[in-house]
N, C-alpha and C positions, 0 to 999 in steps of 0.2 A: 334445509328444506323447510323446516316450520318457519326458521326466520325470514328467510327469503320470502316465504309466502306471506307472512303477516306484515312483514315491513313494506309489501308491494303497493304502488300507488299509481294512478294513470298518469301523474306528473313524473317523468322519469328522474329528474332531479330530485325527487322527495322519494324516491324509492331507496332510500338509505337509511341507517340507523341513525346518522349524522344529523338526521333533521331535528332530533330532538335536543340537539344543542341550543336550538334557535331561543330568542327570550321567550318566545310563546308557550316553551315548554318549562325553562329554568325554575320556577318555584316547585315543580313536581316532580322532575327526573332529574337526579345527581348524575354527576360526570363520570363518577365510578360505575354507576348503574349501565351509562352509555358504552364506555369502555367494555363491559362484561357482555353486552350485546353484540358490539361489533365483533366479538372472537368468536361468536358463532353463527355470524353473517357472512356467507362466503363473497358476496359482492364487497364488504365492505373490508374484510380482514385483508386483501390484498392491495387497498389503496395506498399511493405514496403519500409522505405529508401534504405536498402542494396539492393532489387530487382531494384530500380530508378537507383543508382549507377551503377550496373551490366548493366542495358539497356542502360546507355549513354554511359559507356565504350565500349560495344560491338559495338554501331552505330558508336563511333570514330573511333575505330580500322577498321571497316568495311570501311569507308569513306577513312581512310589513306591508307589503303591497295589497295584500288581499283582507287586511285587519278591518278597517272601515267598511269593506262590501259584506263582510260577514260569509266568506266563501267557506271558512272552516269553523262552524257554530262551536258552542261550547261543549255540545254531545261528541262532537268528532274528536274535540281534545280530551275529552274523558276516555273515550275509546282506544284513543292512542296512548293514553297514560296506563291502561290497562295492560294493553299489549306490550308495552315497554317492561310492565311487573311481571307479566307472564313470561318474556323472553328472557330477563334477568333470573328467574327463576329455574327455566330450561337450563341457562347457560350453567348455573351453580351446578345443578344435577350433573350435566354434562360432564363438568370438571370433576366432580367426585366420581363419575363412574371411569373416568379415564385413568384415575389414580390407583383404582383397584387393581 
């Protein structure tokens, strides 16, 4: 529930944790972290490999197209990095609780 709420975006194609795979975030969010976040995201957990590839491509195109217009300013980028850190911590805690 938290993951879905925090990952939500007005643009449906960005309402996925796979948006963090875009080069826009590559210096800040590791693939391992993205994988852990997808495990607690109900929407992302059930995607097929083809759907995952499409989500990644859509996010990458969105960020490339909007880069010059500053549609996603640096403050938004920092907020998203913080959300990813929070969700990663949540995924680790959830995994620990499941193992008890």
